[in-house]
C-alpha positions as CSV (number, residue, x, y, z in Angstrom):
1,M,-53.8,-30.6,49.6
2,E,-50.1,-28.8,47.9
3,E,-47.7,-30.8,50.1
4,D,-49.5,-33.9,48.3
5,L,-49.2,-32.5,44.7
6,I,-45.6,-32.0,45.4
7,L,-45.3,-35.3,46.6
8,S,-46.7,-36.9,43.7
9,K,-44.8,-35.0,41.5
10,A,-41.9,-35.8,43.2
11,E,-42.6,-39.6,42.9
12,L,-43.6,-39.2,39.2
13,I,-40.2,-37.6,38.4
14,S,-37.9,-40.0,40.7
15,G,-40.1,-43.3,39.1
16,G,-40.1,-45.4,35.9
17,A,-42.0,-45.1,32.7
18,V,-45.5,-44.5,31.9
19,R,-47.7,-47.5,30.4
20,L,-50.6,-46.5,28.0
21,P,-53.9,-48.4,27.6
22,K,-53.4,-50.8,24.4
23,E,-55.9,-48.8,22.0
24,Y,-55.0,-45.1,23.5
25,R,-53.8,-42.9,20.8
26,P,-52.6,-39.6,22.3
27,P,-54.1,-36.4,21.1
28,V,-50.6,-34.6,20.8
29,R,-47.5,-36.3,19.0
30,F,-44.8,-38.0,21.0
31,S,-41.9,-35.8,22.2
32,R,-38.4,-37.5,21.1
33,S,-35.6,-35.8,23.0
34,T,-32.1,-36.2,21.9
35,A,-30.8,-33.9,25.3
36,G,-31.6,-34.1,29.1
37,P,-33.2,-37.2,31.2
38,G,-35.3,-38.8,28.6
39,A,-33.1,-38.5,25.3
40,G,-33.5,-41.0,22.9
41,K,-36.9,-42.0,24.2
42,R,-40.5,-41.4,23.0
43,S,-42.2,-39.4,26.2
44,L,-45.7,-37.4,26.9
45,V,-45.9,-34.3,28.9
46,F,-48.9,-35.1,31.5
47,S,-50.2,-32.2,33.3
48,F,-52.1,-31.8,36.6
49,S,-53.4,-29.3,39.0
50,G,-50.9,-26.8,37.5
51,M,-47.9,-29.2,37.4
52,R,-46.4,-31.2,34.4
53,V,-44.0,-34.0,34.3
54,K,-42.6,-35.5,31.4
55,K,-42.4,-38.8,31.5
56,T,-41.4,-42.0,29.0
57,I,-43.8,-43.9,27.6
58,S,-43.2,-48.0,27.9
59,D,-45.4,-51.1,27.7
60,D,-43.7,-52.4,31.1
61,G,-43.7,-48.9,32.9
62,E,-44.9,-48.9,36.3
63,F,-46.9,-46.0,36.0
64,F,-50.4,-46.4,34.4
65,Y,-52.0,-43.1,32.7
66,D,-56.0,-43.9,32.1
67,P,-57.6,-41.4,30.1
68,S,-61.2,-42.4,30.5
69,E,-60.5,-41.5,34.3
70,R,-58.0,-38.6,33.9
71,T,-55.7,-40.4,36.4
72,I,-52.3,-42.0,36.7
73,T,-52.1,-44.7,39.2
74,K,-49.2,-47.2,40.0
75,D,-50.3,-50.4,41.6
76,G,-53.7,-49.5,41.7
77,S,-53.6,-46.5,43.6
78,V,-53.8,-43.0,42.2
79,I,-51.0,-41.1,41.9
80,V,-52.8,-37.7,40.5
81,E,-55.9,-36.9,39.1
82,D,-57.7,-34.6,36.5
83,V,-54.5,-35.2,33.9
84,T,-54.3,-33.9,30.7
85,V,-51.9,-34.7,27.8
86,M,-49.5,-31.5,26.8
87,P,-48.3,-31.0,23.3
88,A,-44.4,-31.1,23.4
89,E,-43.4,-31.5,20.0
90,F,-40.2,-29.9,20.3
91,H,-39.2,-31.1,23.5
92,C,-40.8,-28.6,26.1
93,P,-44.3,-27.1,26.4
94,E,-45.0,-23.8,24.5
95,Q,-41.3,-24.1,23.9
96,A,-38.9,-24.7,21.0
97,F,-36.1,-26.3,22.4
98,F,-33.6,-28.0,19.6
99,N,-30.2,-30.3,20.5
100,L,-28.0,-28.6,17.5
101,D,-25.7,-31.3,17.7
102,Q,-26.4,-34.6,19.9
103,R,-22.4,-35.3,19.4
104,C,-19.9,-34.7,22.3
105,R,-16.2,-35.6,23.0
106,F,-16.8,-34.7,26.8
107,N,-18.3,-38.0,27.1
108,C,-19.5,-37.2,30.6
109,L,-20.7,-40.8,32.6
110,F,-24.1,-39.4,33.1
111,C,-25.2,-38.2,29.7
112,S,-26.6,-40.7,27.0
113,S,-26.8,-37.9,23.8
114,P,-23.6,-39.0,22.8
115,V,-24.5,-42.8,22.8
116,L,-28.0,-42.6,21.0
117,E,-28.4,-45.3,18.1
118,N,-29.6,-42.8,15.8
119,D,-28.4,-39.1,15.5
120,A,-31.8,-37.5,15.5
121,T,-29.6,-33.7,14.7
122,K,-28.1,-35.0,11.5
123,G,-29.5,-32.5,8.9
124,L,-30.9,-30.5,11.3
125,T,-30.1,-27.2,9.7
126,D,-30.8,-23.5,10.9
127,E,-33.5,-23.3,8.4
128,R,-35.1,-26.3,9.1
129,I,-35.7,-25.3,12.9
130,I,-37.3,-22.0,11.5
131,E,-39.4,-24.2,9.0
132,L,-40.2,-26.4,12.0
133,I,-41.3,-23.6,14.3
134,R,-43.2,-21.6,12.0
135,D,-45.0,-25.0,10.4
136,S,-46.1,-26.1,14.4
137,K,-49.8,-26.1,15.7
138,E,-48.7,-26.0,19.0
139,P,-48.4,-22.7,20.9
140,I,-44.4,-21.7,21.0
141,L,-43.5,-18.9,23.2
142,S,-39.9,-19.3,23.5
143,I,-36.9,-21.0,22.2
144,A,-34.0,-22.9,23.1
145,L,-30.8,-24.2,21.9
146,T,-28.4,-26.5,23.5
147,T,-25.6,-28.5,21.5
148,G,-22.8,-31.0,22.7
149,V,-19.1,-30.4,21.1
150,P,-18.1,-32.9,18.5
151,D,-15.1,-31.6,17.5
152,Y,-13.8,-28.3,19.3
153,V,-15.5,-25.5,21.6
154,D,-15.1,-22.6,18.9
155,G,-16.9,-24.6,16.3
156,S,-20.1,-25.3,18.4
157,I,-20.1,-21.8,19.4
158,D,-20.0,-20.9,15.9
159,R,-22.9,-23.2,14.9
160,M,-25.1,-21.8,17.9
161,V,-24.2,-18.1,17.2
162,R,-25.5,-18.5,13.5
163,C,-28.6,-20.5,14.7
164,V,-29.2,-17.7,17.1
165,S,-29.1,-15.0,14.9
166,K,-31.3,-16.6,12.2
167,L,-33.8,-17.2,14.7
168,K,-34.1,-13.6,16.0
169,N,-34.3,-12.5,12.5
170,A,-37.5,-14.6,12.1
171,F,-39.0,-14.3,15.5
172,P,-37.7,-10.8,16.6
173,G,-40.8,-11.0,19.6
174,M,-39.3,-14.2,20.7
175,T,-37.1,-14.7,24.0
176,I,-34.3,-17.2,22.9
177,G,-32.1,-18.9,25.8
178,V,-28.7,-21.4,24.9
179,E,-27.4,-23.9,27.2
180,P,-23.2,-24.4,25.0
181,Y,-20.6,-25.0,26.7
182,V,-18.4,-22.1,26.5
183,D,-14.3,-22.0,27.5
184,D,-13.9,-18.4,26.5
185,A,-15.8,-15.5,27.8
186,S,-16.1,-14.2,24.1
187,Q,-18.2,-16.6,23.8
188,I,-20.7,-15.8,25.9
189,D,-20.5,-12.2,24.7
190,R,-21.2,-13.6,20.8
191,L,-23.7,-15.4,22.1
192,H,-25.8,-12.3,23.7
193,D,-24.9,-10.1,20.8
194,A,-26.5,-12.3,18.2
195,G,-29.9,-12.6,19.9
196,A,-29.7,-14.7,23.5
197,S,-31.0,-13.5,26.6
198,E,-30.8,-16.3,28.7
199,I,-28.0,-18.7,29.1
200,K,-27.1,-21.7,31.4
201,I,-24.0,-22.9,31.8
202,N,-23.6,-26.2,33.8
203,V,-21.5,-26.9,36.7
204,E,-23.0,-30.5,37.1
205,T,-21.6,-32.0,40.6
206,S,-21.6,-30.4,44.0
207,T,-18.1,-31.3,44.7
208,D,-14.8,-30.7,42.5
209,G,-14.6,-34.6,43.3
210,L,-17.6,-36.0,41.6
211,F,-16.7,-33.4,38.5
212,K,-13.7,-35.0,38.0
213,E,-14.7,-38.7,38.7
214,F,-18.1,-37.6,36.3
215,C,-16.7,-35.0,33.7
216,P,-13.0,-35.8,33.4
217,M,-12.7,-34.2,30.2
218,L,-14.1,-30.9,31.4
219,D,-12.6,-27.8,33.4
220,R,-14.0,-27.0,36.3
221,K,-12.5,-23.5,37.3
222,N,-13.3,-22.6,34.0
223,I,-16.8,-23.3,34.2
224,F,-17.2,-20.9,37.3
225,D,-15.3,-18.3,35.3
226,M,-17.7,-18.8,32.5
227,L,-20.8,-18.4,35.3
228,A,-19.4,-15.3,36.5
229,H,-18.9,-13.5,32.9
230,A,-22.2,-14.4,31.8
231,V,-23.7,-12.6,35.0
232,E,-22.1,-9.4,34.1
233,V,-23.3,-10.2,30.4
234,F,-26.7,-11.5,30.7
235,G,-27.7,-10.2,34.1
236,K,-29.1,-11.7,37.6
237,G,-32.1,-13.8,36.8
238,K,-30.9,-14.9,33.7
239,V,-28.2,-17.0,33.8
240,S,-28.6,-20.6,35.4
241,S,-26.8,-23.7,36.0
242,N,-27.5,-27.4,36.4
243,L,-26.7,-29.3,39.0
244,I,-27.1,-32.9,39.2
245,I,-28.1,-34.9,42.5
246,G,-27.5,-38.6,43.1
247,L,-24.0,-39.1,42.1
248,G,-22.8,-39.7,45.7
249,E,-23.3,-36.3,47.4
250,S,-24.5,-35.3,50.6
251,D,-27.7,-32.8,51.2
252,D,-24.9,-30.5,52.8
253,D,-22.6,-30.6,49.6
254,V,-25.6,-29.8,47.2
255,A,-26.6,-27.1,49.6
256,V,-22.9,-25.4,49.7
257,M,-23.2,-25.9,45.6
258,M,-26.0,-24.1,45.6
259,E,-25.4,-21.6,48.3
260,R,-22.2,-20.6,45.7
261,L,-24.0,-20.3,42.5
262,C,-26.6,-17.9,44.0
263,S,-24.3,-15.6,45.8
264,M,-22.7,-15.6,42.1
265,G,-26.9,-14.3,40.5
266,V,-26.7,-17.9,39.4
267,T,-30.4,-19.5,39.5
268,P,-29.5,-23.4,39.9
269,T,-31.5,-26.2,38.4
270,I,-31.8,-29.2,40.3
271,R,-32.1,-32.0,38.3
272,G,-32.3,-36.0,39.9
273,L,-30.1,-38.7,38.4
274,R,-31.5,-40.7,35.6
275,I,-30.5,-44.5,35.5
276,D,-30.5,-45.3,31.8
277,E,-29.6,-48.1,30.5
278,R,-27.1,-47.1,28.4
279,R,-25.4,-45.7,31.4
280,D,-26.2,-48.0,33.6
281,R,-23.2,-50.1,33.6
282,L,-20.7,-47.0,33.5
283,L,-22.5,-45.6,36.8
284,S,-22.5,-49.1,38.5
285,E,-19.3,-49.2,38.3
286,H,-19.4,-46.1,40.2
287,G,-21.6,-47.4,43.2
288,I,-25.2,-45.9,41.5
289,V,-27.7,-48.0,41.1
290,K,-30.9,-45.7,41.4
291,G,-31.7,-42.3,41.7
292,P,-32.5,-40.1,44.0
293,S,-35.9,-40.5,46.4
294,S,-38.9,-38.4,46.2
295,E,-38.4,-37.3,49.2
296,R,-34.5,-36.1,49.0
297,L,-36.0,-34.4,45.9
298,I,-38.7,-32.3,48.1
299,R,-36.1,-31.9,50.7
300,I,-33.5,-30.5,48.4
301,A,-35.9,-28.4,46.6
302,D,-37.0,-26.5,49.9
303,I,-33.5,-25.9,50.7
304,Q,-33.1,-24.6,47.4
305,K,-35.9,-22.1,47.7
306,D,-34.5,-20.6,51.0
307,I,-31.1,-20.5,49.4
308,M,-32.8,-18.8,46.3
309,G,-34.8,-16.3,48.5
310,R,-32.0,-15.5,50.6
311,Y,-30.4,-14.0,47.6
312,G,-33.2,-12.5,45.3
313,L,-33.4,-15.4,42.8
314,D,-36.6,-16.6,41.6
315,S,-37.4,-19.3,39.0
316,T,-39.7,-17.5,37.5
317,T,-37.5,-14.9,35.7
318,F,-37.2,-17.4,33.1
319,E,-38.5,-17.8,29.7
320,T,-36.8,-20.6,28.5
321,M,-35.3,-24.1,29.1
322,C,-35.4,-26.3,32.0
323,L,-36.9,-23.5,34.9
324,R,-39.4,-22.5,31.9
325,C,-40.8,-26.2,31.1
326,T,-40.6,-27.4,34.8
327,C,-41.2,-30.5,33.6
328,C,-38.9,-32.7,34.9
329,D,-37.7,-31.2,37.9
330,L,-39.7,-29.6,41.0
331,V,-38.8,-25.9,40.7
332,P,-39.1,-23.5,43.5
333,F,-41.5,-20.6,43.2
334,I,-43.3,-22.9,40.6
335,D,-44.3,-26.0,42.4
336,L,-43.6,-25.1,45.5
């Protein structure tokens, strides 16, 4: 039964959007993200058997949610049963996850945030974030921040440090996680001193060649240097890194990179590439026309769990960001 649920979640993650009945009005607000796989689109979080998946909502989606039957189906066949809709007002269930600035000068080919038509982060001041969290009618257990780099890295870090400090003062009991791009160890120190307890610094790809191809403006060596320093400051089990699959790497490439990260005390977050109309032309020029299959997502997650276990890493040590949310990935020690 558990294997069936894992396969169902993998199929939902790797598949397309979800349709809703025309007369249906969700009991919660639609989530509108400015970062991550669903950037720029309205979505809902569906929960079933202790698992969660966040799906884009579209009138021509390949999946169909039937609230009366509490099922998600595809081509008339039931994918999951006993489905409920979870609130995710600020990107994640039970978590307030804010993107401080969706603009970014680095322009990695797989990222949709900088090319969204509307800048939803404009006017999102620190005070406004505090107000939104205080006024939320949904349970908020932790806070997370990410940001693009519109101008220079130090400026983005300055903004994030100020926001973390204000949030820590306003909500002293909440854990705060940060997902910045950093290019100097002192920036990591400042974020920790301001009150952040968890940090994600993204290595993005499994190989150096793919990194040069898809993130040509970023410094690969520096990212590993920053991850090593982050583990020293935040501690093992509090540092994570996104690793995107579906860019042309092999399973062995992914395993080697996961081993490298775990040996450093960094927990990998495996993210299957999502094909998006804003990026599909660029990706197709690199020979990419679809994301990884559900079978590959499961295969990689099994390898990830084994490697993490050997290095004493466990996804449940995180209280913020993707490893806590679990909506977009198969997360070892939680989903499987």
